[in-house]
C-alpha positions as CSV (number, residue, x, y, z in Angstrom):
1,X,-8.6,-6.4,-47.5
2,X,-9.9,-8.3,-44.9
3,X,-11.4,-6.5,-41.7
4,X,-8.9,-8.2,-39.3
5,X,-6.0,-6.8,-41.3
6,X,-7.4,-3.4,-41.7
7,X,-8.0,-3.1,-37.9
8,X,-4.4,-4.2,-37.1
9,X,-3.0,-1.7,-39.4
10,X,-5.2,1.2,-38.0
11,X,-4.5,0.3,-34.5
12,X,-0.7,-0.2,-35.1
13,X,-0.7,3.5,-36.5
14,X,-2.9,4.7,-33.4
15,X,-0.4,2.9,-31.0
16,X,2.7,4.6,-32.6
17,X,1.0,8.0,-32.7
18,X,0.0,7.8,-29.1
19,X,3.5,6.8,-28.2
20,X,4.9,9.8,-30.2
21,X,2.5,12.0,-28.5
22,X,3.6,10.7,-25.0
23,X,7.2,11.0,-25.7
24,X,6.9,14.6,-27.1
25,X,4.9,15.5,-24.0
26,X,7.3,14.5,-21.5
27,X,10.5,14.9,-23.3
28,X,9.7,18.1,-25.0
29,X,10.0,20.5,-22.1
30,X,13.0,18.5,-20.8
31,X,14.8,18.8,-24.3
32,X,13.7,22.6,-24.4
33,X,15.3,23.4,-21.0
34,X,18.6,21.7,-22.2
35,X,18.8,23.9,-25.2
36,X,17.8,26.9,-23.3
37,X,20.6,26.6,-20.8
38,X,23.1,25.9,-23.8
39,X,22.3,29.6,-25.0
40,X,23.7,32.8,-23.8
41,X,21.5,34.9,-21.8
42,X,21.8,37.9,-24.2
43,X,20.6,35.6,-27.3
44,X,17.8,34.5,-25.1
45,X,16.6,38.1,-24.6
46,X,17.0,39.2,-28.1
47,X,15.5,36.0,-29.8
48,X,13.2,34.1,-27.1
49,X,11.4,32.1,-29.7
50,X,14.4,30.6,-31.0
51,X,14.8,27.0,-29.9
52,X,18.1,25.7,-31.1
53,X,21.3,27.7,-30.3
54,X,23.6,28.8,-33.2
55,X,26.6,26.4,-33.5
56,X,29.0,29.4,-32.7
57,X,26.9,30.3,-29.7
58,X,26.3,27.1,-27.4
59,X,28.0,27.6,-24.2
60,X,28.0,25.7,-21.0
61,X,28.8,28.9,-18.9
62,X,25.4,28.6,-17.1
63,X,26.2,25.3,-15.3
64,X,29.3,26.6,-13.4
65,X,27.5,29.7,-12.8
66,X,24.5,28.0,-11.1
67,X,27.0,25.5,-9.4
68,X,29.5,27.8,-7.7
69,X,28.1,31.4,-7.8
70,X,24.6,30.4,-6.7
71,X,25.8,27.7,-4.5
72,X,23.7,24.9,-6.1
73,X,26.9,22.6,-5.9
74,X,26.9,22.7,-2.2
75,X,23.1,22.2,-2.0
76,X,23.6,19.0,-4.3
77,X,26.0,17.7,-1.9
78,X,24.1,18.3,1.0
79,X,21.1,16.8,-0.5
80,X,23.3,13.7,-1.6
81,X,24.3,13.2,2.0
82,X,20.8,13.5,3.3
83,X,19.1,11.4,0.5
84,X,21.6,8.5,1.1
85,X,21.3,8.3,4.5
86,X,17.8,8.4,4.7
87,X,17.5,5.6,1.8
88,X,19.9,3.4,4.0
89,X,18.3,3.9,7.3
90,X,14.9,3.5,6.0
91,X,15.8,0.1,4.1
92,X,17.5,-1.0,7.1
93,X,14.6,-0.5,9.4
94,X,11.7,-1.4,6.7
95,X,13.2,-4.9,5.8
96,X,13.2,-5.9,9.6
97,X,9.6,-4.6,9.9
98,X,8.3,-6.0,6.8
99,X,9.8,-9.2,7.4
100,X,8.2,-9.2,11.1
101,X,4.8,-8.2,9.3
102,X,5.2,-11.0,6.8
103,X,6.4,-14.2,8.7
104,X,5.9,-13.5,12.4
105,X,2.6,-13.8,14.1
106,X,1.2,-11.2,16.5
107,X,-2.0,-9.6,17.4
108,X,-3.2,-7.0,14.8
109,X,-1.0,-8.7,12.2
110,X,-4.0,-8.5,9.4
111,X,-4.5,-4.6,10.2
112,X,-0.9,-3.9,10.3
113,X,-0.5,-3.2,6.3
114,X,-3.4,-0.5,6.7
115,X,-1.7,1.1,9.5
116,X,1.4,1.5,7.7
117,X,-0.3,3.2,4.7
118,X,-2.5,5.5,6.9
119,X,0.4,6.8,8.7
120,X,2.1,7.6,5.4
121,X,-0.9,9.4,4.1
122,X,-0.8,11.9,7.1
123,X,-0.3,15.4,5.5
124,X,3.2,16.7,6.4
125,X,2.1,19.9,7.6
126,X,0.1,18.2,10.1
127,X,3.5,16.8,11.4
128,X,5.6,19.9,10.9
129,X,5.1,21.8,14.3
130,X,5.4,18.8,16.5
131,X,8.5,18.0,14.8
132,X,10.0,21.5,14.8
133,X,9.3,21.5,18.6
134,X,10.8,17.8,19.1
135,X,13.9,18.8,17.2
136,X,14.3,22.2,19.0
137,X,14.4,20.8,22.5
138,X,17.0,18.1,21.3
139,X,18.9,20.9,19.5
140,X,18.7,19.3,16.1
141,X,17.2,22.0,14.2
142,X,19.2,23.6,11.6
143,X,21.4,20.3,11.1
144,X,21.3,17.7,8.3
145,X,21.1,14.9,10.8
146,X,17.9,16.2,12.3
147,X,16.5,16.4,8.8
148,X,17.5,12.6,8.1
149,X,15.7,11.8,11.4
150,X,12.4,13.6,9.8
151,X,12.9,11.7,6.4
152,X,13.3,8.5,8.0
153,X,10.3,8.8,10.0
154,X,8.3,9.9,7.0
155,X,9.6,7.3,4.7
156,X,9.6,4.2,6.8
157,X,6.1,3.6,6.6
158,X,5.6,3.6,2.7
159,X,9.1,1.5,2.5
160,X,7.8,-1.1,4.8
161,X,4.6,-1.0,2.8
162,X,6.4,-1.6,-0.3
163,X,8.7,-4.1,1.1
164,X,6.1,-6.0,2.5
165,X,4.6,-6.9,-1.0
166,X,8.1,-8.3,-2.1
167,X,8.8,-10.4,0.9
168,X,5.3,-12.0,0.7
169,X,6.7,-13.5,-2.6
170,X,9.6,-15.4,-1.2
171,X,9.0,-18.9,-0.7
172,X,8.4,-19.7,3.0
173,X,9.8,-23.3,2.3
174,X,13.3,-21.6,1.3
175,X,13.2,-20.0,4.8
176,X,12.5,-23.4,6.6
177,X,15.1,-25.2,4.8
178,X,17.9,-22.7,6.1
179,X,16.5,-22.6,9.5
180,X,16.5,-26.5,9.7
181,X,20.3,-25.9,8.5
182,X,20.7,-24.0,11.7
183,X,20.3,-20.4,10.3
184,X,19.1,-17.8,12.8
185,X,16.8,-15.2,12.0
186,X,19.0,-12.2,11.3
187,X,21.5,-14.5,9.3
188,X,18.2,-15.9,7.5
189,X,17.1,-12.2,6.5
190,X,20.8,-11.3,5.3
191,X,21.7,-14.6,3.6
192,X,18.4,-15.8,2.2
193,X,15.7,-13.2,2.4
194,X,17.5,-10.0,0.9
195,X,19.3,-11.8,-2.3
196,X,15.7,-13.0,-3.3
197,X,14.3,-9.7,-2.5
198,X,17.0,-7.5,-4.0
199,X,14.9,-6.3,-6.8
200,X,12.2,-4.8,-4.4
201,X,14.7,-3.3,-1.9
202,X,16.6,-1.7,-5.0
203,X,13.3,-0.3,-6.2
204,X,12.2,0.9,-2.6
205,X,15.5,2.5,-2.0
206,X,15.3,4.4,-5.1
207,X,11.9,5.7,-4.3
208,X,13.1,6.6,-0.8
209,X,16.0,8.3,-2.3
210,X,13.7,10.4,-4.4
211,X,11.4,11.5,-1.8
212,X,14.4,12.8,0.5
213,X,16.0,14.6,-2.6
214,X,13.0,16.5,-3.7
215,X,11.3,17.2,-0.1
216,X,10.8,21.0,0.4
217,X,8.7,21.7,3.4
218,X,10.9,20.2,5.9
219,X,14.0,21.3,4.5
220,X,12.2,24.8,4.3
221,X,11.2,24.8,8.0
222,X,14.7,23.4,9.4
223,X,17.4,24.7,7.3
224,X,16.1,28.0,6.0
225,X,18.2,30.3,8.6
226,X,21.5,28.4,7.6
227,X,22.1,28.7,3.8
228,X,25.3,26.5,4.1
229,X,23.1,23.6,5.0
230,X,20.4,24.2,2.2
231,X,19.3,21.2,-0.1
232,X,18.5,21.4,-3.9
233,X,15.0,22.0,-3.4
234,X,16.0,25.3,-1.4
235,X,18.7,26.0,-3.9
236,X,16.5,25.6,-6.9
237,X,13.9,27.8,-5.2
238,X,16.4,30.8,-4.9
239,X,17.0,30.5,-8.8
240,X,13.1,31.4,-9.4
241,X,14.0,35.1,-8.4
242,X,13.5,37.6,-11.3
243,X,17.2,38.6,-11.1
244,X,18.5,35.1,-12.1
245,X,19.2,34.7,-15.6
246,X,16.6,32.1,-17.2
247,X,19.9,30.0,-18.8
248,X,21.0,29.8,-14.9
249,X,17.6,28.4,-13.9
250,X,17.4,25.7,-16.4
251,X,20.8,24.7,-16.0
252,X,20.1,24.3,-12.3
253,X,16.9,22.5,-13.2
254,X,18.9,20.2,-15.4
255,X,21.7,19.6,-13.1
256,X,19.8,18.4,-10.1
257,X,18.1,15.6,-12.2
258,X,21.4,14.0,-13.0
259,X,21.6,12.3,-9.5
260,X,18.2,10.9,-9.9
261,X,18.8,9.5,-13.6
262,X,22.0,8.1,-12.5
263,X,20.0,6.3,-9.6
264,X,17.6,4.8,-12.1
265,X,20.7,3.6,-14.2
266,X,22.4,1.8,-11.1
267,X,19.1,0.5,-10.0
268,X,18.4,-1.1,-13.2
269,X,21.5,-2.8,-13.0
270,X,20.8,-3.7,-9.4
271,X,17.2,-5.1,-10.3
272,X,18.6,-7.5,-13.2
273,X,21.4,-8.7,-10.8
274,X,19.0,-9.3,-8.1
275,X,16.6,-11.2,-10.0
276,X,19.3,-13.6,-11.4
277,X,20.7,-13.8,-7.9
278,X,17.4,-14.8,-6.6
279,X,16.8,-17.6,-9.2
280,X,20.1,-19.1,-8.6
281,X,19.6,-19.2,-4.8
282,X,16.0,-20.4,-5.0
């Protein structure tokens, strides 16, 4: 047997071993959580080491209990409103800012990229007190609208930083041709730049959505006094109390990942559509 053939076989085996270990390490805890959420709590207490529920004892009762009895369904609805509004506003502002940073000439243009990233790297705890005082004076503490403002201010720098990279790849010759045909700046961004940069816009919007969906510090700071406006991060935190059954905690943890997973599937379709549309228009 030749040496290259032996090396190829050994490397092939090692590759699949590494892939299998990575899948087991990442998907194992998720699978265990799903299986645990399908078991009755009495069965978990009596046989805590059993992994698979018996066919006659598998139940979905923990999910409606987490959604209705512990209010996680309302928390998810609040988070969905906040995350969608944050993603929409952050993308709206970031597209305009990123285009200006890429195409327009102004003083400090070369340093603006570092400034965007530097603002995002500021610890959230540093901004907590000033933001709380500011929203208190305008009467927006304890409201989802105020939380959206905070999240937009937090996510615009990183969204602008990401979109700037995508907009740099848009050919300037296409924009020049559109402007020669009489297309204004805003129409140019809407009709030419956005279709070509749609994959980057979709990826950035999903990233901003995930930040707003999972954020805990500012949600705790502004909404802790009003239980009806709690987001999923606060709702799932209450399920960690000792009195809450483990199956309900697992069911709630699995349920709050569904919107994020659905967002990934939708974003994947948008990425393919955006790439195709950009190729046709280019």
